[in-house]
VEXZARO-174426 format. One record per residue (C-alpha): x, y, z. Coordinates in steps of 0.25 Angstrom, whole numbers, padded with zeros to 4 digits, always signed. Layout:
BEGIN
XYZ;...
END
This chain:
BEGIN
+0037+0348+0000;+0051+0348-0007;+0045+0341-0019;+0034+0353-0021;+0045+0363-0020;+0053+0356-0031;+0041+0355-0039;+0038+0370-0038;+0052+0374-0041;+0053+0365-0054;+0040+0371-0058;+0045+0385-0057;+0057+0381-0065;+0049+0375-0076;+0040+0387-0077;+0053+0396-0079;+0057+0387-0090;+0044+0388-0097;+0044+0403-0095;+0058+0404-0102;+0053+0396-0113;+0041+0405-0116;+0049+0417-0118;+0045+0425-0132;+0055+0425-0143;+0056+0440-0144;+0061+0441-0129;+0071+0431-0132;+0077+0438-0144;+0077+0451-0136;+0084+0446-0125;+0095+0440-0135;+0097+0453-0142;+0097+0463-0131;+0105+0456-0120;+0114+0446-0127;+0115+0440-0113;+0108+0428-0110;+0106+0431-0095;+0092+0436-0096;+0088+0425-0105;+0093+0415-0096;+0086+0422-0084;+0073+0422-0092;+0075+0407-0096;+0079+0403-0082;+0093+0398-0085;+0089+0390-0097;+0102+0387-0105;+0104+0383-0119;+0109+0369-0122;+0122+0371-0128;+0125+0357-0131;+0134+0355-0119;+0128+0347-0108;+0132+0350-0094;+0130+0342-0081;+0116+0339-0079;+0110+0343-0066;+0103+0332-0059;+0088+0334-0059;+0080+0337-0046;+0068+0328-0043;+0057+0338-0044;+0042+0338-0045;+0034+0346-0054;+0021+0351-0050;+0010+0346-0058;-0001+0354-0064;-0015+0356-0059;-0019+0343-0063;-0007+0336-0057;-0010+0343-0044;-0024+0337-0044;-0017+0324-0046;-0008+0327-0034;-0019+0330-0025;-0025+0316-0028;-0013+0310-0022;-0003+0307-0033;+0012+0308-0030;+0021+0316-0039;+0034+0310-0044;+0047+0319-0045;+0051+0325-0058;+0065+0324-0064;+0068+0336-0072;+0082+0333-0078;+0087+0336-0092;+0088+0322-0095;+0078+0316-0105;+0068+0307-0098;+0057+0298-0104;+0044+0304-0101;+0035+0296-0091;+0022+0291-0095;+0011+0293-0085;+0005+0281-0079;-0009+0280-0075;-0013+0275-0061;-0021+0263-0059;-0029+0270-0049;-0032+0284-0054;-0029+0290-0068;-0021+0303-0067;-0026+0315-0075;-0017+0320-0087;-0011+0334-0085;-0013+0345-0095;-0002+0346-0105;+0004+0360-0106;+0007+0367-0119;+0021+0365-0124;+0029+0378-0121;+0035+0387-0132;+0050+0389-0132;+0059+0399-0139;+0068+0395-0150;+0082+0392-0146;+0079+0387-0133;+0076+0373-0129;+0065+0371-0119;+0068+0362-0107;+0062+0348-0108;+0050+0346-0100;+0047+0332-0096;+0034+0326-0093;+0030+0324-0078;+0030+0309-0074;+0017+0304-0069;+0017+0297-0055;+0017+0282-0055;+0004+0276-0049;+0005+0268-0036;+0004+0253-0038;-0006+0246-0029;-0005+0231-0028;-0019+0226-0025;-0013+0213-0020;-0015+0208-0006;-0026+0214+0003;-0022+0222+0015;-0019+0214+0027;-0030+0215+0038;-0028+0213+0053;-0022+0200+0058;-0033+0189+0061;-0028+0180+0072;-0031+0165+0070;-0040+0159+0080;-0033+0150+0090;-0037+0136+0091;-0040+0130+0104;-0039+0115+0107;-0051+0111+0115;-0043+0099+0120;-0038+0102+0134;-0042+0113+0143;-0032+0123+0147;-0023+0121+0159;-0027+0129+0171;-0019+0132+0183;-0015+0121+0192;-0024+0119+0204;-0016+0117+0217;-0018+0104+0223;-0025+0103+0236;-0023+0094+0248;-0026+0079+0245;-0040+0075+0248;-0042+0060+0250;-0053+0054+0243;-0065+0049+0251;-0066+0034+0252;-0079+0030+0246;-0088+0022+0255;-0098+0012+0251;-0113+0017+0252;-0119+0012+0265;-0133+0006+0264;-0144+0014+0270;-0150+0008+0283;-0164+0011+0277;-0162+0002+0265;-0155-0011+0269;-0148-0019+0258;-0155-0031+0254;-0147-0042+0248;-0158-0044+0237;-0156-0030+0233;-0141-0031+0230;-0138-0031+0215;-0134-0045+0210;-0122-0046+0202;-0118-0058+0194;-0104-0062+0196;-0096-0061+0183;-0090-0073+0177;-0075-0073+0178;-0069-0082+0167;-0060-0092+0174;-0049-0097+0166;-0047-0111+0168;-0033-0116+0165;-0035-0128+0156;-0025-0139+0158;-0016-0141+0146;-0017-0153+0137;-0008-0163+0141;+0002-0168+0131;+0002-0182+0136;-0008-0193+0140;-0010-0193+0155;-0020-0204+0155;-0019-0215+0144;-0030-0225+0144;-0030-0238+0136;-0044-0243+0132;-0048-0258+0129;-0062-0265+0127;-0067-0274+0138;-0075-0287+0136;-0087-0279+0134;-0081-0270+0123;-0081-0258+0131;-0068-0249+0131;-0061-0249+0144;-0047-0245+0149;-0036-0255+0149;-0031-0261+0162;-0017-0264+0167;-0018-0278+0161;-0022-0273+0147;-0009-0265+0144;+0005-0264+0150;+0014-0252+0151;+0028-0257+0146;+0035-0244+0146;+0034-0231+0153;+0043-0219+0151;+0044-0204+0150;+0040-0204+0135;+0031-0216+0133;+0023-0227+0139;+0022-0241+0132;+0010-0250+0134;+0008-0264+0130;-0006-0268+0127;-0013-0282+0130;-0027-0278+0127;-0034-0272+0115;-0032-0257+0115;-0044-0249+0110;-0042-0235+0114;-0031-0226+0120;-0035-0214+0129;-0027-0202+0132;-0033-0194+0144;-0047-0199+0139;-0045-0195+0124;-0045-0207+0114;-0031-0207+0108;-0032-0221+0101;-0043-0230+0096;-0040-0244+0091;-0044-0246+0076;-0053-0259+0074;-0047-0270+0066;-0032-0267+0069;-0024-0274+0080;-0024-0268+0094;-0012-0261+0099;-0001-0268+0106;+0006-0257+0113;+0005-0242+0116;+0015-0231+0118;+0011-0218+0125;+0019-0206+0123;+0020-0198+0136;+0025-0184+0131;+0014-0183+0120;+0000-0189+0118;+0004-0200+0109;+0002-0215+0108;+0009-0226+0099;+0000-0238+0098;+0006-0251+0092;-0004-0260+0085;+0003-0272+0077;+0013-0265+0067;+0006-0252+0068;+0008-0240+0077;-0003-0230+0080;+0002-0216+0084;-0008-0208+0092;-0005-0194+0095;-0013-0182+0100;-0012-0170+0090;-0020-0157+0092;-0029-0164+0102;-0032-0175+0093;-0026-0189+0093;-0020-0193+0080;-0016-0208+0076;-0006-0212+0066;-0003-0226+0062;+0011-0231+0058;+0015-0245+0054;+0027-0251+0061;+0038-0253+0050;+0042-0268+0048;+0054-0265+0039;+0065-0268+0049;+0071-0280+0056;+0079-0280+0069;+0088-0292+0074;+0094-0297+0087;+0104-0309+0090;+0101-0321+0099;+0110-0328+0108;+0117-0335+0096;+0119-0322+0088;+0108-0324+0078;+0100-0312+0073;+0085-0313+0078;+0074-0303+0073;+0068-0294+0084;+0053-0294+0083;+0045-0281+0083;+0039-0283+0096;+0052-0282+0103;+0052-0267+0100;+0044-0255+0104;+0039-0248+0092;+0037-0233+0093;+0036-0222+0083;+0047-0211+0085;+0049-0198+0079;+0046-0195+0064;+0037-0208+0063;+0048-0217+0065;+0046-0231+0071;+0055-0234+0083;+0058-0248+0088;+0063-0249+0102;+0069-0263+0106;+0063-0269+0119;+0073-0273+0130;+0082-0285+0128;+0081-0283+0112;+0095-0282+0106;+0095-0278+0091;+0107-0281+0082;+0102-0277+0068;+0092-0268+0062;+0087-0270+0047;+0077-0260+0040;+0071-0263+0027;+0081-0274+0025;+0094-0265+0027;+0103-0267+0039;+0102-0254+0047;+0110-0258+0060;+0118-0270+0066;+0124-0270+0079;+0139-0271+0080;+0148-0276+0091;+0148-0267+0103;+0136-0259+0098;+0124-0257+0107;+0110-0262+0104;+0100-0252+0099;+0088-0248+0107;+0078-0245+0096;+0078-0241+0081;+0069-0232+0073;+0064-0233+0058;+0061-0219+0053;+0051-0215+0042;+0063-0214+0032;+0067-0228+0036;+0080-0223+0043;+0084-0231+0056;+0088-0225+0069;+0094-0235+0079;+0094-0230+0094;+0105-0235+0103;+0107-0231+0118;+0116-0219+0115;+0115-0217+0100;+0106-0217+0089;+0110-0222+0075;+0103-0217+0062;+0103-0225+0049;+0098-0220+0036;+0094-0228+0024;+0102-0225+0012;+0102-0233-0001;+0095-0246+0004;+0104-0246+0017;+0105-0240+0030;+0117-0231+0034;+0121-0226+0047;+0118-0211+0047;+0122-0205+0061;+0122-0207+0076;+0116-0198+0086;+0117-0199+0101;+0104-0203+0108;+0099-0193+0119;+0095-0199+0132;+0080-0203+0132;+0071-0211+0141;+0071-0226+0141;+0057-0227+0135;+0062-0220+0122;
END
């Protein structure tokens, strides 16, 4: 409302300025001649003063609005908003009207320029600024109502309901077997026949024995048939915890260990003279002339190895007169010891004074020294002499034998 009042007020002031400027020249001259006073002139000009060149303090302009013409009123009725007008005496740059992007405003009619009397400077009239069009941003669409997301229901477990109270304990009824009806007696032939299931019975097998429990020596009779030997056909000369020695008087054809054939005599070769049975393992050592047959069970098979008794040694003893006498090989028990070495064990009553191997003296008894019990010749031709308490080792170096070391003998059974 105030804006309209200010607009009409400014409009009246402008009409007054226009009226003063439209005064005729004769009226102005008459006024100057008759009165000489400028009061009437100033009243007619509504306090319009000359510009004397001195500038006083400028008054601050009031923001007013000018009422538009008939065309502008029509535009105002269409909803356009008017902007305030600044009517100060300062020089301003004229505003260029901008056309709206939505509706093009109508151009107002240009008034005729007023005529002014000479000697007076008309008040400057500034063009009215055109209102700025509103800017519409056609960016995002308007938000609609919120659409809730559908809830996902997991069809796994049913929802929990309220707990049901527990009632008193009800014992379960004991199931009774159905009783046969008296009108239909049970006949044994009508009963279903069930075959008994075969339950596997695990029979514990007896483990294989590591020794021969039953040894059978086989010969041929007068008819040429294989028969077991009798007591007069062989003699057990030694029985110990490690081995058993047999001396044979008949021709040995086969050796059986728990019914299995361990040894068969080869035709054309001399018959064995003695047998040594190992009691801790399944093994036999059979002597035939100057050869030894080692028969041993390996992976459930009997394996035979032939070894020739070495003849590269000499052993001596002394008679009652002190002369050296050679000891024959039959005065020793021949055996095969560890690492395929031959072991010669002296029989009872045999006293060895000297041992020579490959023509080189290995050992000779000194005064106060004990007699050896046995000696061995290894595959490397080293000599091991066994005494009652000690073991002497001699090694071959540069075509002679030298004493190497001495080790104490562990206690063993008498048959070793």
